[in-house]
Phi, psi and omega in degrees: 000132180273160175282164189298323181293323177296316180297317178306312182296316181299315182293317178301316179299315180297315182294328180293344178276348181294128178289158179303315179300319178293317178303313180294317181298310180298315181300319180295315180297320178296314180299316180300319178295318179302314184295341179273347183285141181301321180301321177293311186297325183275339185283132175270331182238124182249123174264126185207145175276156174274114190288156165223139182308142013266017178292155174305134182298122178256355180301316180294329179289318178297315179300316181297319179299314178299314182300330183261014173080014179275156173270132178255130174236136182237152186279145170242126179282140173245088190302322182302322182257359184053043182241163175249140173237122181269133184230147182296146177227119180248348173203152184296337180290354177273008180258152173222154180276130180239228182298141174053026179073011177288144176263129181229160180292143175282118185305322183288345182253357187228165182241138178285142173240152181277153180305326182297336182281343184278115182280327179219126179249121177268109189267122181282164176182173180257323183218149184221151169254163179297342178279357177095002177281149185226153169252120180274203183268004172106354182274336181079005183299312182290324178303317180292317182296318185292340181298330181250000183272131185246359180281188179284145177233143177215147173238152180249129186215139169286155181300334178293345181266353179274122180235160188289320187196154169201164182296127179258128179270164183295334181272355179288130179241133181285154172273161184287326181212152172236127180253123178245175179300333186253339181202173175244119182260114176275128186252343182238000000 
């Protein structure tokens, strides 16, 4: 078993080899599968990060949520406390570039929502096991958020992000489902 940083690097390297057509094709197939899931259909409020390559494209997911009358909430990092605050997003112009080129909601243009209001949380990550455990980007923000979150969780992953095993820490929490271009993996 490799350590998490080695796995992060390997997965990033593999994903950087994905051609733009494959990236778009896989992202589209994943989004279509997501829209068929009961958790998506029943949720009024969707929590989702604004993706940046090589993550699965979430822009089309955000647009679809808006088109179908759902509320979209996106995370704002609170670095001092290593916490996430989810805020409403009604248009892409309410985003600003912060750390590492991540796009986050502009606080003066958005409203904070409580975790209980989020019906479905799309949890980002770099690598996943079939049991639903994930390796994130290293900040631990989602690990902290998930300890008190009781709604549905799903992650979106290219098949290149599915790995057989990695060390699981006591604070690691699995997501409920992982959606890939080819299947939906129920983990709980």
